[in-house]
Backbone as a printed PyTorch tensor [residue, N CA C, xyz], in Angstrom:
tensor([[[  2.5650,  -6.0240,  29.5360],
         [  2.9200,  -4.9020,  28.7010],
         [  2.5360,  -5.1670,  27.2470]],

        [[  2.7550,  -6.4000,  26.7820],
         [  2.4480,  -6.7230,  25.3900],
         [  0.9630,  -6.5590,  25.1130]],

        [[  0.1220,  -7.0560,  26.0110],
         [ -1.3210,  -6.9280,  25.8140],
         [ -1.7370,  -5.4610,  25.7260]],

        [[ -1.1630,  -4.6310,  26.5610],
         [ -1.4910,  -3.2040,  26.5560],
         [ -1.0140,  -2.5610,  25.2600]],

        [[  0.1630,  -2.9220,  24.8120],
         [  0.7370,  -2.3060,  23.6170],
         [ -0.1000,  -2.5520,  22.3710]],

        [[ -0.7160,  -3.7210,  22.2710],
         [ -1.4230,  -4.0820,  21.0480],
         [ -2.9380,  -3.9510,  21.1300]],

        [[ -3.4710,  -3.4810,  22.2610],
         [ -4.9230,  -3.3620,  22.3560],
         [ -5.4080,  -2.1670,  21.5410]],

        [[ -6.6830,  -2.2140,  21.1800],
         [ -7.3000,  -1.1290,  20.4220],
         [ -7.1620,   0.1810,  21.1850]],

        [[ -6.8700,   1.2240,  20.4640],
         [ -6.7480,   2.5550,  21.0520],
         [ -6.8610,   3.5720,  19.9340]],

        [[ -6.0650,   4.6190,  20.0040],
         [ -6.0440,   5.6020,  18.9250],
         [ -5.6360,   4.9270,  17.6160]],

        [[ -4.7830,   3.9200,  17.7210],
         [ -4.4200,   3.0790,  16.5790],
         [ -5.0790,   1.7190,  16.7690]],

        [[ -5.5260,   1.1370,  15.6740],
         [ -6.1270,  -0.1930,  15.7620],
         [ -5.0400,  -1.2290,  16.0610]],

        [[ -5.4740,  -2.3740,  16.5690],
         [ -4.5340,  -3.4690,  16.8160],
         [ -3.8450,  -3.8900,  15.5260]],

        [[ -4.5720,  -3.8640,  14.4210],
         [ -3.9920,  -4.2350,  13.1290],
         [ -2.8580,  -3.2890,  12.7570]],

        [[ -3.0880,  -1.9980,  12.8920],
         [ -2.0490,  -1.0140,  12.5490],
         [ -0.8380,  -1.1870,  13.4590]],

        [[ -1.0920,  -1.4470,  14.7280],
         [  0.0180,  -1.6540,  15.6580],
         [  0.8420,  -2.8800,  15.2660]],

        [[  0.1790,  -3.9350,  14.8000],
         [  0.9120,  -5.1320,  14.3590],
         [  1.7120,  -4.8390,  13.0900]],

        [[  1.1800,  -4.0240,  12.1970],
         [  1.9330,  -3.6560,  10.9930],
         [  3.1590,  -2.8120,  11.3490]],

        [[  3.0070,  -1.9320,  12.3230],
         [  4.1560,  -1.1570,  12.8050],
         [  5.1920,  -2.0930,  13.4200]],

        [[  4.7220,  -3.0500,  14.2060],
         [  5.6340,  -4.0170,  14.8240],
         [  6.3440,  -4.8540,  13.7620]],

        [[  5.6280,  -5.1960,  12.7050],
         [  6.2430,  -5.9390,  11.6040],
         [  7.3720,  -5.1230,  10.9850]],

        [[  7.1150,  -3.8530,  10.7290],
         [  8.1570,  -3.0000,  10.1510],
         [  9.3670,  -2.8990,  11.0820]],

        [[  9.1110,  -2.7810,  12.3800],
         [ 10.2170,  -2.7030,  13.3420],
         [ 11.0100,  -4.0080,  13.3580]],

        [[ 10.3150,  -5.1340,  13.3280],
         [ 10.9980,  -6.4360,  13.3160],
         [ 11.8290,  -6.5970,  12.0480]],

        [[ 11.2780,  -6.1510,  10.9290],
         [ 12.0240,  -6.2220,   9.6690],
         [ 13.2810,  -5.3660,   9.7290]],

        [[ 13.1700,  -4.2110,  10.3390],
         [ 14.3170,  -3.3000,  10.4100],
         [ 15.4760,  -3.9080,  11.1940]],

        [[ 15.1520,  -4.6400,  12.2660],
         [ 16.2250,  -5.2370,  13.0640],
         [ 16.6200,  -6.6170,  12.5530]],

        [[ 15.8090,  -7.1880,  11.6540],
         [ 16.1750,  -8.4530,  11.0240],
         [ 16.0040,  -9.6760,  11.8890]],

        [[ 15.0790,  -9.6490,  12.8220],
         [ 14.8550, -10.7780,  13.7160],
         [ 13.7810, -11.6840,  13.1150]],

        [[ 14.1960, -12.7940,  12.5240],
         [ 13.3180, -13.6540,  11.7310],
         [ 12.0960, -14.1380,  12.4980]],

        [[ 12.2790, -14.6560,  13.7040],
         [ 11.1380, -15.1700,  14.4610],
         [ 10.0930, -14.0830,  14.7040]],

        [[ 10.5460, -12.8930,  15.0100],
         [  9.6350, -11.7770,  15.2550],
         [  8.9580, -11.3430,  13.9500]],

        [[  9.6940, -11.3580,  12.8490],
         [  9.1290, -11.0140,  11.5450],
         [  7.9680, -11.9470,  11.2230]],

        [[  8.1800, -13.2310,  11.3750],
         [  7.1410, -14.2080,  11.0630],
         [  5.9750, -14.0970,  12.0350]],

        [[  6.2620, -13.9180,  13.3030],
         [  5.2000, -13.7950,  14.3040],
         [  4.3540, -12.5510,  14.0710]],

        [[  4.9920, -11.4350,  13.7760],
         [  4.2290, -10.2020,  13.5520],
         [  3.4310, -10.2670,  12.2500]],

        [[  3.9500, -10.9640,  11.2590],
         [  3.1840, -11.1680,  10.0260],
         [  1.9230, -11.9540,  10.3480]],

        [[  2.0740, -13.0330,  11.1060],
         [  0.9230, -13.8620,  11.4680],
         [ -0.0720, -13.0870,  12.3290]],

        [[  0.4300, -12.3320,  13.2930],
         [ -0.4520, -11.5470,  14.1640],
         [ -1.1870, -10.4720,  13.3660]],

        [[ -0.5010,  -9.8450,  12.4080],
         [ -1.1620,  -8.8380,  11.5630],
         [ -2.2970,  -9.4790,  10.7680]],

        [[ -2.0390, -10.6610,  10.2260],
         [ -3.0890, -11.3870,   9.5060],
         [ -4.2440, -11.7230,  10.4450]],

        [[ -3.9250, -12.1680,  11.6560],
         [ -4.9570, -12.4870,  12.6430],
         [ -5.8190, -11.2670,  12.9730]],

        [[ -5.2090, -10.0860,  12.9310],
         [ -5.9340,  -8.8450,  13.2220],
         [ -6.6850,  -8.3130,  12.0010]],

        [[ -6.5960,  -9.0440,  10.8790],
         [ -7.3630,  -8.6590,   9.7010],
         [ -6.5820,  -7.9450,   8.6230]],

        [[ -5.2690,  -7.8700,   8.7570],
         [ -4.4650,  -7.2130,   7.7230],
         [ -4.5520,  -8.0130,   6.4270]],

        [[ -4.6490,  -7.2950,   5.3260],
         [ -4.6670,  -7.9330,   4.0190],
         [ -3.2420,  -8.0240,   3.4900]],

        [[ -3.0580,  -8.8370,   2.4540],
         [ -1.7210,  -8.9190,   1.8550],
         [ -1.3230,  -7.5630,   1.2900]],

        [[ -2.2910,  -6.8020,   0.7730],
         [ -1.9630,  -5.4740,   0.2400],
         [ -1.4910,  -4.5350,   1.3470]],

        [[ -2.0970,  -4.6100,   2.5240],
         [ -1.6460,  -3.7800,   3.6460],
         [ -0.2410,  -4.1990,   4.0930]],

        [[  0.0090,  -5.4890,   4.0950],
         [  1.3400,  -5.9720,   4.4520],
         [  2.3510,  -5.5290,   3.4000]],

        [[  1.9890,  -5.6150,   2.1270],
         [  2.8980,  -5.1740,   1.0680],
         [  3.1940,  -3.6760,   1.1820]],

        [[  2.2010,  -2.8770,   1.5280],
         [  2.4540,  -1.4400,   1.7040],
         [  3.3690,  -1.1900,   2.8870]],

        [[  3.2370,  -1.9980,   3.9320],
         [  4.1570,  -1.9020,   5.0620],
         [  5.5760,  -2.2100,   4.6020]],

        [[  5.7140,  -3.2350,   3.7570],
         [  7.0320,  -3.5710,   3.2090],
         [  7.5730,  -2.4330,   2.3540]],

        [[  6.7020,  -1.7740,   1.5920],
         [  7.1360,  -0.6560,   0.7550],
         [  7.7080,   0.4670,   1.6050]],

        [[  7.0480,   0.7590,   2.7200],
         [  7.5470,   1.8110,   3.6160],
         [  8.9000,   1.4000,   4.1860]],

        [[  9.0240,   0.1500,   4.5750],
         [ 10.2960,  -0.3290,   5.1060],
         [ 11.4080,  -0.1740,   4.0770]],

        [[ 11.1320,  -0.5620,   2.8370],
         [ 12.1530,  -0.4580,   1.7830],
         [ 12.4990,   1.0070,   1.5420]],

        [[ 11.4960,   1.8740,   1.5640],
         [ 11.7590,   3.3050,   1.3800],
         [ 12.6630,   3.8420,   2.4850]],

        [[ 12.4840,   3.3460,   3.6990],
         [ 13.2800,   3.8130,   4.8330],
         [ 14.5900,   3.0450,   4.9960]],

        [[ 14.5900,   1.7540,   4.6170],
         [ 15.7370,   0.9110,   4.9170],
         [ 16.5960,   0.5040,   3.7460]],

        [[ 16.1770,   0.8570,   2.5320],
         [ 16.9740,   0.5200,   1.3560],
         [ 17.0770,  -0.9730,   1.1210]],

        [[ 18.2300,  -1.3940,   0.6270],
         [ 18.3990,  -2.7860,   0.2240],
         [ 18.2750,  -3.7640,   1.3890]],

        [[ 18.6180,  -3.3360,   2.5840],
         [ 18.4240,  -4.1990,   3.7470],
         [ 16.9500,  -4.5210,   3.9050]],

        [[ 16.1090,  -3.5340,   3.6910],
         [ 14.6660,  -3.7370,   3.7750],
         [ 14.1620,  -4.7170,   2.7400]],

        [[ 14.7430,  -4.6890,   1.5570],
         [ 14.3330,  -5.6170,   0.5040],
         [ 14.6310,  -7.0470,   0.9130]],

        [[ 15.8260,  -7.2880,   1.3840],
         [ 16.2240,  -8.6450,   1.7660],
         [ 15.3090,  -9.1940,   2.8540]],

        [[ 15.0210,  -8.3940,   3.8590],
         [ 14.1670,  -8.8580,   4.9540],
         [ 12.7200,  -9.0200,   4.4990]],

        [[ 12.2610,  -8.1760,   3.5890],
         [ 10.8830,  -8.2510,   3.0950],
         [ 10.6150,  -9.5590,   2.3660]],

        [[ 11.6330, -10.1120,   1.7610],
         [ 11.4640, -11.3910,   1.0560],
         [ 11.0270, -12.5040,   2.0020]],

        [[ 11.4290, -12.4090,   3.2810],
         [ 10.9860, -13.3960,   4.2740],
         [  9.4620, -13.3640,   4.4130]],

        [[  8.9130, -12.1720,   4.4250],
         [  7.4660, -12.0130,   4.5880],
         [  6.7440, -12.5380,   3.3560]],

        [[  7.2450, -12.2000,   2.1820],
         [  6.6080, -12.6540,   0.9440],
         [  6.6110, -14.1800,   0.8840]],

        [[  7.7280, -14.7880,   1.2320],
         [  7.8120, -16.2480,   1.2420],
         [  6.8300, -16.8370,   2.2550]],

        [[  6.7530, -16.2330,   3.4370],
         [  5.8490, -16.7220,   4.4740],
         [  4.3840, -16.5980,   4.0340]],

        [[  4.0180, -15.4670,   3.4240],
         [  2.6580, -15.3030,   2.9280],
         [  2.3340, -16.3690,   1.8710]],

        [[  3.3040, -16.6710,   1.0400],
         [  3.1090, -17.7050,   0.0300],
         [  2.8890, -19.0630,   0.6970]],

        [[  3.6990, -19.3750,   1.7070],
         [  3.5480, -20.6450,   2.4300],
         [  2.1790, -20.7580,   3.0950]],

        [[  1.6370, -19.6240,   3.5560],
         [  0.3430, -19.6190,   4.2160],
         [ -0.8200, -19.5830,   3.2340]],

        [[ -0.4930, -19.4370,   1.9290],
         [ -1.5360, -19.4070,   0.9170],
         [ -2.1980, -18.0520,   0.7310]],

        [[ -1.5030, -16.9850,   1.1150],
         [ -2.0630, -15.6370,   1.0050],
         [ -1.6340, -14.9050,  -0.2580]],

        [[ -0.8790, -15.5610,  -1.1270],
         [ -0.4680, -14.9110,  -2.3820],
         [ -1.2650, -15.4380,  -3.5290]]])
């Protein structure tokens, strides 16, 4: 099921990973947040695309979104993407 969900289709695999990142951030599951960030990068997502995904999350999730988004920013920094 996972392979089917993320394969290229009407939405690119990269966009699907960014959507998955936003969903993981919304539920606050750290391992999934980090994994989806890495998978989005693997699919070619830029830091700017990831930051825009975080912006949408914050717009929809308020302060909870901010707290969870900091995990992604820290992870990108650790990976050398900032």
